[in-house]
N, C-alpha and C positions, 0 to 999 in steps of 0.2 A: 710473146709473154713476158709480163714484169718479172724482173729479179727483185731479190730481197732489197737489195740497196735502192731499187727505185721507188718500192714502197715505202722504206724508211725516209727517203729523201722528200717524199710528197707529205708524210706525217710531219716531218719536221718543218716543211715550208708552210704547212697550215696551222702548226701550233706556234709557229714564230711570233706572228702578231699579239697572240694571247700572251705569250711569254715576256715579250717586250713591254706590253701593258701592265702586267703584273710586277716586273721590274721598276718600271716608272712610279707606279703608285707606292710600292715597297719603299723605294728610295725616297719620296717625299714624307712618308711616315717615320722612316729613320732619321731623316733630316729634323723633323718636328720633336722627335724623342730626345735627340741630341741638343736641341735648343732648349727643351724643358729641363733637361739635367743641367745645362749650363745655368739657367736662371735659379734653379733650385740652389746651386752651388754657390753662386753670387750671393742669393739673399742669406743663406746660412754663414757665410763668411763675414757678410758686412754685417749682420744684425747679432752675431754671436757675442760680441764683446760690446757693442755700442747699446743695443736694446735686446736683452736676453728674453725677456717676457714677451716681446712683440716678435721676435725670432720663433718662439714656441707656438704662439698663436698662429702665425703664418704657416708653420709647418703643419700645425693640426687641422687648419682649415682651407688653405689656399694650395698647399704643394700638390695634392692628389687631383684638383681641378687642372691646374696648369699641365700636369702629367698627361691628361687626356685631351686638352684643349689644342696645344701647339702641333702633337701628330695629325689629328684630325686637320688643322688649318694648312699642314703640310701637304696631305693628300688633297686638299681642297685646290690648292695652287698647282698641284702635278697633274690633275685631270686635263687642262688644255693640252699639255704635252702628250698625253695617251691618244694618239689619234684613232686607234682601233678600238676603243671603248665603245660597248654599244649603249646607246641613249646617254650621252654625257650631260645633256642638259638636265635629265632628271637626277643623274648622280649628283651633280653640282648643287641642284636645289637641296637635295635630301641633306648633302654635306652642309650647305649654308644654313639649314634649319638647325642641324645639330650644333653648329658653331655659334648660333645665336643663343640657344639655350644654355651653353657651357658658359658663353659670357656673360649672360644674366645671372648663372649660378655662382660664377666668379665675383661679380659684384655684390650679390648678397653676402658671400663669404668676407668679402673685405669690409663691407659694413660692419660685420659682427667683430672683425678683426680691430676695428678701429673703437669699437665701443669697449673691447676687452681691454685694450691698450689705454684707454684715456681713465678707465675705472679701475685699473690694476693697482693703483697706489691708494685707493679709497676703501679702508676697511669697513665692513659692516657690523662686525662682531665686537667692537668696543662700546664702552658706556655712552660716551658723547659721538655719535656718530650721524650728527645732523647734517655736516657738509657731505659725508657720503651719501646719505639717502638722498639728499637733493639733487646731486649730479647723477646718481645711478636711476633716479626716476626720470630725468631729462633724456639721458644717453639711450634707455631703454624705449621710449614712446619715440624719440627721433629715429632710431633703428628699425622700429617697426613700420613707421611711416615711410622711409626711405625702402624698405624692403617690397612694402605693398608696391610703392610706385615702380620699382624695378620689375616686379612680376608683371604688372599690367603692360608696361612697356614692352618687356620681353614678349609676351604673349601676343601684342598687337603686332610686332616686328615679324613674329612666326606665321602670323594669319594672312599679312599682307604678301608672303610669297605664294599665295594660291590665288589664281586669277578671280574665282568667285567671290572671296572676301574682299578682295581689292575693289571690285565694282560694287559690293554692298556698302564698303567705305564711302566710295564717292557719292553713292547715292544718299548715305546717311548725311554727308557733308553739304549736300544740296537742300536736304531738309533740315538743317541744323537748328532752325527756330522751334518746330515742332518736337523734334528729338529732344532738345534740351529741356522743354517743358514736360513732357512724358518722364524722361529720367529724373527730373527735378521731384517731381510728385513721388515716384517709385523709390528713390532714394533718399527721401526726406529724413528718414529717421537715423539711416546709416550714416548719412553727410553730417548729421547733427552730433552723433557720438563722436565721429572723426574731429569735428570743430571742438568737440569737448575736451577730446584728447589733446590737442594742441593747446587749448587753455589752462588744462591742467599741469601739462609739462611747461609751461611760462609762468602761470601764477602760483602753482603748486600749493593748492589747499590741503593736497594728501601727498605723501611721498611713500616710498617703498619702507616697510618696517613702522610706519607711524602706528601709534596705539590710539584707536578710535573706539568710540561709542556710537552704534548706528543700529537703528532698527530695535533698539533696548538691549543690544549684544555688544559685549566688550571683546576686542580682537585687534589683530594686528594685521597692517595691509600688506599681503603676501604677493600678490601680482597685479599689475595694471597693463591691460592690453588697449588697443584702439577701441574696443567697444564695451568691455566690463572691467570690474575690479574684483579681486577675491580678496575676502576678508576672513583670516583665519581665526576664527573663535577659540576663548579660552580652554574649551573643552574638546579641541579638534575637529570640530565641525568646521565647513566653509561656507561663507554667506556671499553669494553672487549676485552683484549690483552691476545695473547698466552704469557706464561712466558718467553720463549726465547726472545721474542721481547726486553726484558730490557738487554739482553746481547749481542744482534746483532746490535741494532740501536741506534743512539744517541737521548737523551731526557734530559730534564732540570730537576734537582731536587733542589729545593730552601730549603730544610731542610735537606741536608745531612749531616752537621756536627753540626748545630745549628739551632733552631727554629727562633732566631734572623734575621732580614731581613731590607733590606733599600728600602725604597719607593721613587719614582721619580716621579716629576710632572712637565711637560714641559710647558712653555709659550712662544708664539710668540707675540712680543711687538714692539711698535714703538721704534726708536734709541735715543728718547727723554725721555725714561721713567727713574725715578729715583730710582737706584738699590738700594741705601742706604736705602731709605724708604721702599722698599719691604723688605728687611732684617728686619728692624724694626718690620714691619706688621707680618712678620712670627715668630718674637719672641713672641708678643702679642698673636698669634692665639695659640702657643704651651705653653703658660705660665702655663694654667689651663687644660691641654688636658691629659685626662686619657690614650689615645690611644699612645700616645709619650712616649718612655721609656727612653728619656733623653740622648740619646747617640750622635746623630748626628742631626744637623741642619744647613743648609747653602743654600745660594743663589747665584749662578755664572751665567755669561754669558757663555753659553755653546758653542754657534754657531752664526756665523754672515751670514745673508742671503742677496740678493740683497736688499729686501723691508723690511725685519723684523730683529729684534734680538731676538735669542732664548735664553730664560733663563731656568735653571734648579734648582728647589729647592728639596734638598734631605732632608728626614726625616728618622728616624728610629723607629722601633715597634719591640714587643716581638715575634710576628709571622705574618704570611703571611696575614691572614684573618684581623688582626687588622691593618696591614700596608695598605690594601687596602682600609679599612674606612678611615684611616688617609690621604691618599694621596685625596680621594674625597673631604675631609673636608678643606685641604689645597689649593686644586685647587680652590674650591668654594669661600673660604674666599678671597684668593689674586685677583682673577677676581673680586670680588665684590669692594674689595678697589680700584683698578684701576679705575673702573666706577664711584666711588664716588669720589674719590679724585683727580685722573688724567686720565679723559676720553681721553685728547689728547695722551696719551702714549699708547693707544690701536692701533693695527695695521691699518695703513693708506695706500694708494696708491697715490703716487706722479706723477704728469705728468706735462711735459711743452708745452705750446701751442705757436707756432710761428706764424708769419705772421701778428702781430699786432705792430703799431708804439708805440713810447713812450708816445705820447697824448692819447691812448686808442682807437683811431678810425681807422677801417681797411684801407689798402691801396686802 
């Protein structure tokens, strides 16, 4: 009859392989965790003084992925040492798929870090932000293209770990001619938008925060993706357009080369209007006006019409939003001036009544 010591000895001998396997895998995970902590400490102390903004971006986007990637890699390398692990090939394959996914995520995060670092010194919220808008647009499109490539390659690498998909890939390569034709027709519009995105990144007919007039709407370029562009209209609506639209159809870009712009105010007045007095009033209105940038101010007779004279007041501002406010102020100020000082100069319709003699009594 077995004693208690014999039973415990058998249980211990039976559980020993499992305990050994657990210790080996735990050791691999701990080694990876220590390596990840070391990498994070090195990055923190290296970038703290040399590039603080880069260090902050790395901590925000990359540190957590490294914390997961290296322990999983440690377990993957420890699997061959665990002799009693059941189905080691399946475990290694699962860990390899997880590692591939984490590496892809790490590359995507690194691309994001690169974009944030390169654009960190380019401020968008300044009056003359042409250079900032140019590089922000380029980097954002390049980042999205690289992200798409990384995601596709990562997905392909994961699928190739399965025998069925590997055979499918070999068969697809064998019929590459037919497949390329089919894919070309199926993805014609998608590829066209992708190529259009590259063209916009290089030639830049539009940039982020550009002021445009498109489809009869005035707004700003809020977002540029690989397939569409979002225009934020002045009344907070969003106009969504395919990215190829800006290469195929005409539109107006008010900030193509500079954010400075001229604002125009049109007035229809009587022919008796004193234009010189209006010029002096415009000078007075702009004297202490913060929205006026001091470059241009003028009042001219722009057009003559049968019943009215059309005047044009031209003023300059540092950007389109400021120019719109300045135009409203100038329009209100000049109309109030005419109403107050020269009411007879407002538009009037003259008529001639015939059939009355000189003495004023009808025939």
